[in-house]
C-alpha positions, 0 to 999 in steps of 0.5 A: 278500313277493315283489317282482315285477321290474316293481314293482322297476323302478318303485320304482327309477325312482320313487326315482331321479326323487325323488332327481333332483327333490330335487337340482334343488330344492336347487340351485334353492333355493341359487341363489335364496338365494345372497347377492349379494356386492359385487365384489372382487379375485381371491382365492387359497386360504387367504389370500383377498384379503390379498395385495392389501394387501401393501406399502402402507398399507391405506387407500391400497391399498383406495382404489386397489381401490375405483377399480376395484371401486366404493364397496362391495367384498368382500375375503376376509381369511383366514377373515373375510368383509370389506366395504369402504365407500369413499363417503359414501352407502354409509357413510350406509347403515352408520352411519345407515340400518342402524346397529343392524344394524352396531352390533357389533364384531368380536372382536380379540385386542388389544382382548380382552386390553387392553380387559379381555375387551372391557369397554371402550366402543370394542370392547364387543359391542353390548348392555346393558353397552355401553349402560351404559358409553356412558351413563356416558361421555356423562352423567358422564365426558365430558359438556359440563360435565365437559369444561369442568371440565377447562379449567384443566388444559388451560390449565396443560398448554398453558402448560407447552408455551409456556414450554418453547418460549420457553426454547429461545431460537430453537433447533429445537423438536421439535414432535411431542414437545411435542404428545405431552407435552401430550396425555399430560399432559391425559389423565393429569391428567383421569383420575388427578388433578393429583398423579398420580405414575406418568406416566413409567412408565404412558405408555410402557407404554400407548404400547407397547401401543397400537403393538403392538395396532394394525393387522392381526394375522394371528391375527385373520384365522384365528380357528379357528386358535388356535395362531397367536395364540402363534406370531405372538408377539403374544399373550404380548407383549400379555399381559405389557404388560396385566399391567404396566398392570393392576398400575399401574391397580390401585394408582391405583384403591386410592390413590383409594379411600384418598383418598376414605376419608380425606376428604382430597378431597371426592369430589363436589367440582370436583376429581374426576378420572375415576377418582373419578367411576367409583368414586363411581358404583360406590359409589352403585350407580347402575350395575353397574360392576366394577373391571375395567370402570373399568380398561377405561374408563381404557384407552379414554381413553388409547388414544383420547385421547392419540395421536389428538389429538397426531397431529392437532396434529402434522399441523396444524402440518406443513400450516401450514408447507407452506402459509404463506398459511394460517398467516398467515390463522390468525395474523392472525385470532388476533391480531386477535380477541385484540387484544394479550391476554397469552395465549389462553384457552378463552373466546376459541376460540369466535370463531376460525372460521378456526382451527376450519376449519384443524383440520377440514381437517387431519382431512379430509386426515389422519383419525387413524383412516383406517379407522374402527373396524370394525363387524360385521353383527348381522343380514342386510341389504342395502347398495346392493343387495348382501347383507351376511350376519351376522358380516361385518366392515365397514370404512369408509375415511374417508381415501378418503371425505375425498378423494373428488374428486366431493365435495371440489373440489381434494381433495388441497389443504389449503384450510380455506376449504372449511369456512367457512360450510359447515355441515359438522360432525365429529359424524357427521351429514355422511357425506362427513366422518367423522373420528370415525366416526358413528352410535351408535358414534361416538367419545364423546370428540370434545368432550374431544379437540377442546378440547385441540387447539384450545387448544394450536394457538391458543397455538402460533400466537399466541405464535410465528412458525414456520419450518423450520430452515436447510437443510431448506426446500423444497416437499416439506418437512416430510416427510409420510410416513405410518405406521400403527399404532393411528392414522395419523401422520407417520413423522418428528418435526416439527422447527421454529424458533419465533420469539417473537411479542410480542402487545403489539407 
């Protein structure tokens, strides 16, 4: 068939116009559906926005950036699109209004290895497994009844600390060391029982794993470049630590199985520890629990329950030394309420409102997780008018929110009175105060951790008067320089002099 010249030109023109129209349509469509990202700092190729965090603690650097770009901002962290939230209203959108949309966790190398391929509660993907493990945690492991059942071991471990300090005979006391010993002891006994014999081996391994796995890892920011995991040296180190911890946990679980089989301890008695409870649930078939799931939960209990509580106690004592009038009020309340009793018991704590305010104020200024555990967007949604695409990593800067001058008058001042009769709690319902996060992924161990912190702090203030060692006094002492690993904590140990107070005097 012969194609005439005019027909050929018409055909060419037709296809040209069709192609042009298609291009214009695609561009228009892209403009229409182009997501409206939050503002953020300038980026450089490959690195993105990472250079803005160099040389500073991340929560401080992000707070300073938020002053320029606003309470919701976008950072390109390598390959990871990241949104930073720095104000209460925007945090409420993530933690309450769109809670399900942000219920997932990003996959991180450390959590994947140490958490048994994310079988733990903290970093498990949102889904049936996470729901089951959280249910076990809330109803069995850390229920109000379970937390109360551990009261005697908290009393015992706190009394050990008090006896140890009394034996120091007015010599300087390493308070940091004492509070870490207390939290480690409580968690070990709650998890494994009074006769646990592996504490001196397990605790250093867990502490090293927590320190190694905390903070930013370059390989997590470039997930497509798998070779970075090995080049950074972190992966082989974590695998080695995990293997050593796993062997210890395997032995501990086997010992508990033998104990139950031999009927030396009734597995449903009041003496159950956390491993006993998990093995009982596994045996009864109430939940589909694997041995690795049990290990992952125990890992979570240690990772979340030791350093966070110890750091809070350490910061509380440091702030009280820096603010002697606050310490005097806390001690006056204790000594008035107890009326000369020999010691503080957990039943006394409900009357110590000022002490509770001291702890709340400590957590406001020094949240153990300044950037609460990251969320990952499961479905596209909008926050403050900005589009948040699926797979976006969302980080909430609790440290910045807790120091927002528009919410907290004298925001840098340690002032427990702000919490008296305020109605502000720590359970994620007040989004200007979120030391434990919020929403369905709030920390499930709040009651367990708080009980130990309140008891030991009360005993420290009731039994002793505290001062700085000679030659270290000054307005900037003790040193509050902060370091960040898995949690934020003071860089240097807190050393104080304890003078015994006679309650009967």
